[in-house]
C-alpha positions as CSV (number, residue, x, y, z in Angstrom):
1,M,114.6,89.1,99.5
2,E,113.1,86.0,101.1
3,G,115.3,84.0,98.7
4,L,118.4,85.8,99.6
5,R,117.6,85.1,103.3
6,T,117.7,81.3,102.6
7,L,121.3,81.7,101.4
8,D,124.5,81.9,103.6
9,E,126.3,85.2,103.5
10,P,128.9,84.2,100.8
11,G,126.1,82.9,98.6
12,A,124.0,86.1,99.0
13,V,126.9,88.3,98.5
14,A,127.7,86.4,95.2
15,V,124.1,86.9,94.0
16,L,123.9,90.6,95.0
17,S,127.4,91.3,93.5
18,R,126.1,90.2,90.1
19,V,124.2,93.4,89.9
20,R,126.2,96.2,88.2
21,G,127.1,98.7,90.9
22,I,126.8,96.4,94.0
23,G,130.2,95.3,95.2
24,P,131.0,92.7,97.9
25,K,131.1,95.2,100.8
26,K,127.6,96.7,99.9
27,A,126.3,93.3,99.3
28,S,127.5,91.9,102.6
29,S,126.0,94.9,104.5
30,F,122.7,94.7,102.6
31,Y,122.5,90.9,103.4
32,R,123.2,91.4,107.0
33,S,120.3,94.0,107.2
34,L,117.9,91.3,105.8
35,E,118.6,89.0,108.8
36,G,116.8,91.2,111.3
37,E,113.5,90.1,112.8
38,G,110.5,91.7,110.9
39,V,112.6,93.0,108.0
40,I,110.5,91.1,105.4
41,E,107.3,92.5,106.9
42,E,108.8,96.1,106.8
43,I,109.8,95.6,103.1
44,R,106.3,94.5,102.3
45,R,105.0,97.6,103.9
46,G,107.2,99.7,101.7
47,N,110.0,100.4,104.2
48,L,113.2,100.0,102.1
49,D,115.3,102.1,104.4
50,L,117.1,99.1,106.0
51,F,120.3,100.9,106.8
52,R,122.2,104.0,105.7
53,G,122.9,103.7,102.0
54,S,120.4,101.0,101.3
55,A,118.4,103.3,99.0
56,G,121.2,103.1,96.3
57,I,121.3,99.4,96.5
58,W,117.5,99.2,96.1
59,K,117.6,101.5,93.1
60,L,120.2,99.1,91.6
61,L,118.1,96.0,92.4
62,L,114.9,97.5,91.1
63,K,116.6,98.6,87.9
64,E,117.9,95.1,87.4
65,C,114.5,93.6,88.0
66,L,112.8,96.1,85.5
67,D,115.4,95.4,83.0
68,S,114.9,91.6,83.4
69,E,111.2,92.1,82.7
70,G,111.9,94.3,79.6
71,V,110.9,97.6,81.2
72,V,113.2,100.5,80.4
73,V,112.9,103.8,82.3
74,G,113.6,106.8,80.0
75,L,113.2,104.8,76.7
76,N,115.6,105.8,73.9
77,L,113.2,105.9,70.8
78,N,115.4,103.5,68.9
79,Q,114.8,100.7,71.5
80,E,112.0,98.3,71.1
81,R,111.0,97.7,74.7
82,G,108.2,99.5,76.6
83,E,108.6,102.9,78.3
84,T,107.6,103.5,82.0
85,D,105.7,106.6,83.1
86,E,108.5,107.8,85.6
87,P,106.1,110.2,87.7
88,V,103.6,107.4,88.1
89,T,106.2,104.7,88.8
90,A,107.8,106.6,91.4
91,D,104.7,108.2,93.1
92,V,103.9,106.2,96.2
93,R,100.4,107.5,96.2
94,R,99.8,105.5,93.1
95,L,100.6,102.1,94.5
96,I,96.9,101.5,94.7
97,R,97.3,100.3,91.1
98,C,98.6,97.0,92.4
99,P,97.1,93.9,90.5
100,G,93.7,93.1,91.9
101,S,93.1,96.5,93.6
102,L,90.5,99.1,92.4
103,H,91.7,101.9,90.2
104,G,90.6,105.1,92.0
105,G,89.8,107.0,88.7
106,S,87.5,104.3,87.4
107,G,86.4,101.9,90.0
108,L,87.7,99.0,87.8
109,R,89.9,96.1,88.8
110,V,93.6,96.6,88.0
111,T,94.3,93.6,85.8
112,P,97.6,92.2,84.9
113,L,97.8,91.4,81.0
114,S,100.1,89.7,78.9
115,I,100.9,91.0,75.4
116,S,98.9,88.1,73.8
117,G,95.9,88.8,76.1
118,L,95.8,92.6,75.4
119,E,93.8,92.3,72.2
120,E,91.0,90.4,73.8
121,F,90.9,92.3,77.0
122,N,87.8,94.6,77.3
123,P,88.2,96.6,80.5
124,L,84.6,97.6,80.6
125,E,83.7,94.0,80.9
126,D,86.7,92.1,82.1
127,A,87.7,94.5,84.9
128,V,84.2,95.3,86.2
129,V,84.0,94.5,89.9
130,F,80.6,95.7,91.1
131,G,77.4,94.1,90.2
132,D,74.0,95.3,88.8
133,E,72.2,96.4,92.1
134,P,70.5,99.6,91.3
135,V,72.0,102.8,92.8
136,F,70.4,106.3,92.5
137,L,72.7,109.1,91.3
138,E,72.7,112.8,90.7
139,I,74.4,113.2,87.2
140,S,76.3,116.5,87.2
141,K,77.1,116.7,83.4
142,P,76.2,114.8,80.4
143,F,78.3,111.5,80.0
144,S,78.3,108.5,77.7
145,T,79.9,105.1,78.4
146,Q,79.5,101.5,77.8
147,M,79.7,98.8,80.5
148,K,79.0,95.1,80.5
149,G,77.6,95.2,77.0
150,N,75.2,98.1,77.6
151,S,75.4,101.7,76.5
152,Y,74.7,104.7,78.7
153,S,74.0,108.2,77.4
154,L,73.3,110.3,80.6
155,K,72.0,113.7,80.9
156,E,72.2,116.0,84.0
157,G,69.7,114.9,86.7
158,T,68.7,111.8,88.8
159,E,69.2,108.3,87.4
160,E,68.8,104.9,88.7
161,L,71.8,102.8,87.3
162,P,73.5,99.5,88.0
163,S,76.1,99.7,90.8
164,C,79.0,99.0,88.4
165,V,78.0,102.1,86.3
166,A,77.4,104.2,89.4
167,V,80.9,103.4,90.8
168,F,82.5,104.2,87.4
169,L,80.6,107.5,87.1
170,M,81.5,108.6,90.7
171,A,85.1,107.7,90.2
172,R,85.1,109.8,87.0
173,G,83.5,112.7,89.0
174,V,80.4,113.0,87.0
175,A,77.9,111.7,89.5
176,E,77.1,111.5,93.2
177,A,75.2,108.9,95.1
178,R,71.6,110.0,96.1
179,T,68.9,108.5,98.3
180,R,65.7,107.7,96.6
181,H,63.1,110.4,96.5
């Protein structure tokens, strides 16, 4: 959108009109809505309701962007590209999964990967954010995991564990932080 704002209206309309389903009239209205003060900041905050009817344009623009990245919503099994998880993709409560943020169900860093880097990626080492500072936990049920090259087989009860493991266990719902006895 920042790039579109640098163009004059005919140039922006030409770019937007290349997207299937966006004609010159819609493109012009959309471009003019981008000229307002604070619009880019509103878009960054997730407010895409720039004017009446803009939702349809955003849908077409997002589809075009996803298609250009090789992501297909509702994959036909005969295709070779990846499939999106539509409920996750559309659920605004799951936007915390932006790259660099913490995943709420694991406490691990959301890490962008390329296909070539996928095989070498070890989330329980490469996406660990928290350190080794000791934390006392109350383990509510037996749980086994590995993290940063160490294995943990935990039983119910009180344990002192590295903070990286503690955050993971609390995020998984199998432990709660405790104060030392």
